[in-house]
ROVEX-312261 format. One record per residue (C-alpha): residue in three letters; chain; z, x, y. Coordinates in Angstrom, 2 decimals, padded with zeros to 5 digits. Layout:
<nodes>
@residu Ala&chaine A&c3 Z&c1 X&c2 Y $
...
</nodes>
This chain:
<nodes>
@residu Met&chaine A&c3 -000.22&c1 -000.07&c2 -000.08 $
@residu Lys&chaine A&c3 -000.96&c1 001.30&c2 003.29 $
@residu Ser&chaine A&c3 001.59&c1 001.59&c2 006.17 $
@residu Arg&chaine A&c3 002.44&c1 -001.30&c2 008.71 $
@residu Glu&chaine A&c3 000.94&c1 -000.08&c2 011.42 $
@residu Thr&chaine A&c3 -002.61&c1 000.51&c2 010.04 $
@residu Val&chaine A&c3 -004.89&c1 -001.33&c2 012.06 $
@residu Tyr&chaine A&c3 -008.54&c1 -002.94&c2 010.82 $
@residu Ser&chaine A&c3 -010.98&c1 -003.85&c2 013.22 $
@residu Gly&chaine A&c3 -014.56&c1 -004.76&c2 013.53 $
@residu Val&chaine A&c3 -017.01&c1 -004.51&c2 015.56 $
@residu Arg&chaine A&c3 -021.02&c1 -005.74&c2 016.03 $
@residu His&chaine A&c3 -023.27&c1 -003.09&c2 016.21 $
@residu Glu&chaine A&c3 -026.20&c1 -002.55&c2 018.22 $
@residu Pro&chaine A&c3 -027.20&c1 -006.74&c2 018.52 $
@residu Glu&chaine A&c3 -030.82&c1 -007.23&c2 018.73 $
@residu Lys&chaine A&c3 -031.74&c1 -010.17&c2 020.94 $
@residu Gly&chaine A&c3 -031.01&c1 -013.61&c2 019.41 $
@residu Thr&chaine A&c3 -028.79&c1 -011.92&c2 016.33 $
@residu Leu&chaine A&c3 -025.28&c1 -010.75&c2 016.11 $
@residu Gly&chaine A&c3 -025.71&c1 -007.35&c2 015.34 $
@residu Asp&chaine A&c3 -024.51&c1 -005.51&c2 011.75 $
@residu Ala&chaine A&c3 -021.01&c1 -006.08&c2 011.29 $
@residu Leu&chaine A&c3 -018.95&c1 -003.07&c2 011.06 $
@residu Val&chaine A&c3 -015.17&c1 -002.93&c2 010.01 $
@residu Phe&chaine A&c3 -013.18&c1 000.59&c2 010.31 $
@residu Val&chaine A&c3 -009.33&c1 001.38&c2 008.94 $
@residu Asp&chaine A&c3 -007.81&c1 003.42&c2 011.64 $
@residu Lys&chaine A&c3 -011.02&c1 004.86&c2 012.93 $
@residu Arg&chaine A&c3 -012.56&c1 005.22&c2 009.09 $
@residu Lys&chaine A&c3 -015.27&c1 002.92&c2 008.13 $
@residu Leu&chaine A&c3 -014.38&c1 000.72&c2 005.40 $
@residu Ser&chaine A&c3 -016.88&c1 000.74&c2 002.61 $
@residu Pro&chaine A&c3 -018.19&c1 -002.95&c2 000.65 $
@residu Val&chaine A&c3 -018.64&c1 -001.10&c2 -001.98 $
@residu Pro&chaine A&c3 -014.68&c1 -001.00&c2 -003.34 $
@residu Ser&chaine A&c3 -014.55&c1 -004.55&c2 -002.95 $
@residu Gln&chaine A&c3 -018.01&c1 -004.91&c2 -004.63 $
@residu Lys&chaine A&c3 -017.12&c1 -003.69&c2 -007.73 $
@residu Ile&chaine A&c3 -014.50&c1 -006.31&c2 -008.32 $
@residu His&chaine A&c3 -016.61&c1 -009.27&c2 -007.06 $
@residu Asn&chaine A&c3 -020.23&c1 -008.79&c2 -005.16 $
@residu His&chaine A&c3 -020.09&c1 -012.00&c2 -002.97 $
@residu Ser&chaine A&c3 -022.16&c1 -010.33&c2 -000.59 $
@residu Pro&chaine A&c3 -024.67&c1 -007.68&c2 -000.89 $
@residu Asp&chaine A&c3 -025.28&c1 -007.24&c2 002.84 $
@residu Gly&chaine A&c3 -021.50&c1 -006.21&c2 003.03 $
@residu Phe&chaine A&c3 -018.90&c1 -007.70&c2 005.36 $
@residu Asn&chaine A&c3 -018.82&c1 -010.26&c2 008.32 $
@residu Trp&chaine A&c3 -016.03&c1 -012.48&c2 009.84 $
@residu Gly&chaine A&c3 -016.37&c1 -015.94&c2 011.48 $
@residu Tyr&chaine A&c3 -017.47&c1 -018.40&c2 008.96 $
@residu Gly&chaine A&c3 -016.23&c1 -019.45&c2 005.31 $
@residu Gly&chaine A&c3 -019.52&c1 -017.80&c2 003.45 $
@residu Ser&chaine A&c3 -019.85&c1 -015.10&c2 000.90 $
@residu Gly&chaine A&c3 -019.70&c1 -011.82&c2 004.35 $
@residu Pro&chaine A&c3 -016.39&c1 -012.78&c2 005.18 $
@residu Ala&chaine A&c3 -015.01&c1 -013.33&c2 001.47 $
@residu Gln&chaine A&c3 -016.64&c1 -009.79&c2 000.71 $
@residu Leu&chaine A&c3 -014.41&c1 -008.51&c2 004.23 $
@residu Ala&chaine A&c3 -011.10&c1 -010.48&c2 002.75 $
@residu Leu&chaine A&c3 -011.15&c1 -008.45&c2 -000.77 $
@residu Gly&chaine A&c3 -012.00&c1 -005.61&c2 000.85 $
@residu Ile&chaine A&c3 -009.30&c1 -005.69&c2 003.22 $
@residu Leu&chaine A&c3 -006.62&c1 -006.77&c2 000.80 $
@residu Leu&chaine A&c3 -007.82&c1 -004.08&c2 -001.96 $
@residu Asp&chaine A&c3 -007.68&c1 -001.93&c2 000.64 $
@residu Tyr&chaine A&c3 -004.20&c1 -002.28&c2 002.27 $
@residu Tyr&chaine A&c3 -002.23&c1 -003.55&c2 -001.28 $
@residu Gly&chaine A&c3 -004.38&c1 -001.72&c2 -003.84 $
@residu Lys&chaine A&c3 -005.94&c1 -002.90&c2 -006.84 $
@residu Ala&chaine A&c3 -002.23&c1 -002.58&c2 -008.64 $
@residu Ser&chaine A&c3 -001.33&c1 -005.03&c2 -006.59 $
@residu Glu&chaine A&c3 -001.71&c1 -008.79&c2 -007.47 $
@residu Lys&chaine A&c3 -001.74&c1 -010.20&c2 -003.60 $
@residu Trp&chaine A&c3 -005.48&c1 -008.86&c2 -003.60 $
@residu Lys&chaine A&c3 -006.69&c1 -011.67&c2 -005.40 $
@residu Leu&chaine A&c3 -005.60&c1 -014.19&c2 -003.18 $
@residu Tyr&chaine A&c3 -007.96&c1 -013.33&c2 -000.51 $
@residu Gln&chaine A&c3 -010.25&c1 -016.68&c2 -000.62 $
@residu Gln&chaine A&c3 -006.91&c1 -017.89&c2 001.07 $
@residu Phe&chaine A&c3 -006.86&c1 -014.88&c2 003.25 $
@residu Lys&chaine A&c3 -010.40&c1 -015.22&c2 003.78 $
@residu Trp&chaine A&c3 -009.67&c1 -019.30&c2 004.98 $
@residu Arg&chaine A&c3 -006.76&c1 -018.35&c2 006.56 $
@residu Val&chaine A&c3 -007.76&c1 -015.13&c2 008.92 $
@residu Ile&chaine A&c3 -011.41&c1 -014.06&c2 008.30 $
@residu Ala&chaine A&c3 -013.41&c1 -017.56&c2 009.02 $
@residu Thr&chaine A&c3 -011.78&c1 -018.10&c2 011.99 $
@residu Leu&chaine A&c3 -012.62&c1 -014.41&c2 013.72 $
@residu Pro&chaine A&c3 -014.76&c1 -015.48&c2 016.39 $
@residu Gln&chaine A&c3 -018.26&c1 -014.53&c2 015.16 $
@residu Glu&chaine A&c3 -019.68&c1 -012.26&c2 018.37 $
@residu Glu&chaine A&c3 -016.39&c1 -010.91&c2 019.19 $
@residu Asn&chaine A&c3 -013.99&c1 -007.65&c2 018.26 $
@residu Trp&chaine A&c3 -011.07&c1 -008.25&c2 016.65 $
@residu Thr&chaine A&c3 -008.02&c1 -006.01&c2 015.10 $
@residu Leu&chaine A&c3 -005.98&c1 -007.04&c2 012.18 $
@residu Thr&chaine A&c3 -002.80&c1 -004.70&c2 011.93 $
@residu Gly&chaine A&c3 -001.25&c1 -003.97&c2 008.55 $
@residu Gly&chaine A&c3 001.96&c1 -005.63&c2 009.58 $
@residu Glu&chaine A&c3 -000.26&c1 -009.08&c2 010.50 $
@residu Ile&chaine A&c3 -001.46&c1 -008.96&c2 006.43 $
@residu Asp&chaine A&c3 002.25&c1 -009.03&c2 005.37 $
@residu Val&chaine A&c3 003.11&c1 -011.72&c2 007.35 $
@residu Ile&chaine A&c3 000.36&c1 -014.05&c2 006.31 $
@residu Met&chaine A&c3 000.10&c1 -012.40&c2 002.84 $
@residu Ala&chaine A&c3 003.68&c1 -014.07&c2 003.19 $
@residu Glu&chaine A&c3 002.82&c1 -017.30&c2 004.19 $
@residu Leu&chaine A&c3 000.17&c1 -017.60&c2 001.38 $
@residu Thr&chaine A&c3 002.55&c1 -016.73&c2 -001.03 $
@residu Asp&chaine A&c3 006.37&c1 -017.17&c2 -002.35 $
@residu Glu&chaine A&c3 007.74&c1 -014.44&c2 -000.41 $
@residu His&chaine A&c3 008.09&c1 -016.74&c2 002.29 $
@residu Pro&chaine A&c3 011.38&c1 -018.06&c2 003.39 $
@residu Glu&chaine A&c3 010.03&c1 -021.55&c2 003.81 $
@residu His&chaine A&c3 008.71&c1 -021.42&c2 -000.01 $
@residu Arg&chaine A&c3 012.05&c1 -020.41&c2 -001.38 $
@residu Ala&chaine A&c3 014.27&c1 -023.01&c2 -002.71 $
@residu Ile&chaine A&c3 017.33&c1 -023.84&c2 -001.19 $
@residu Glu&chaine A&c3 020.25&c1 -023.18&c2 -003.10 $
@residu Val&chaine A&c3 023.05&c1 -025.77&c2 -003.11 $
@residu Asp&chaine A&c3 026.61&c1 -026.03&c2 -004.07 $
@residu Pro&chaine A&c3 027.81&c1 -028.42&c2 -006.60 $
</nodes>
């Protein structure tokens, strides 16, 4: 697992007139490759995207969770929920950042780790 201070950022590169341009994603200024996530599930041969609920955003959600938590963690398996909660809601035409701390909070909300999901113990 990476640090809570890890920063993921998405930028559009050289858009042509009438297009959004290539979607590039970085982890602490290092380009995030879609290849490791494509080996798990190849949603998008074209790579990452964001701002809607399609294959590019699914690849990005899987890519971020695999990179942040590692394959040994089961959390990457929640990438479709993460896609709908975060990646699909990012503004398509704008750059964005997401920290490891923000990912931890979101993933806690999607799992039983969130305090609101825990059972309340009641004394008999």
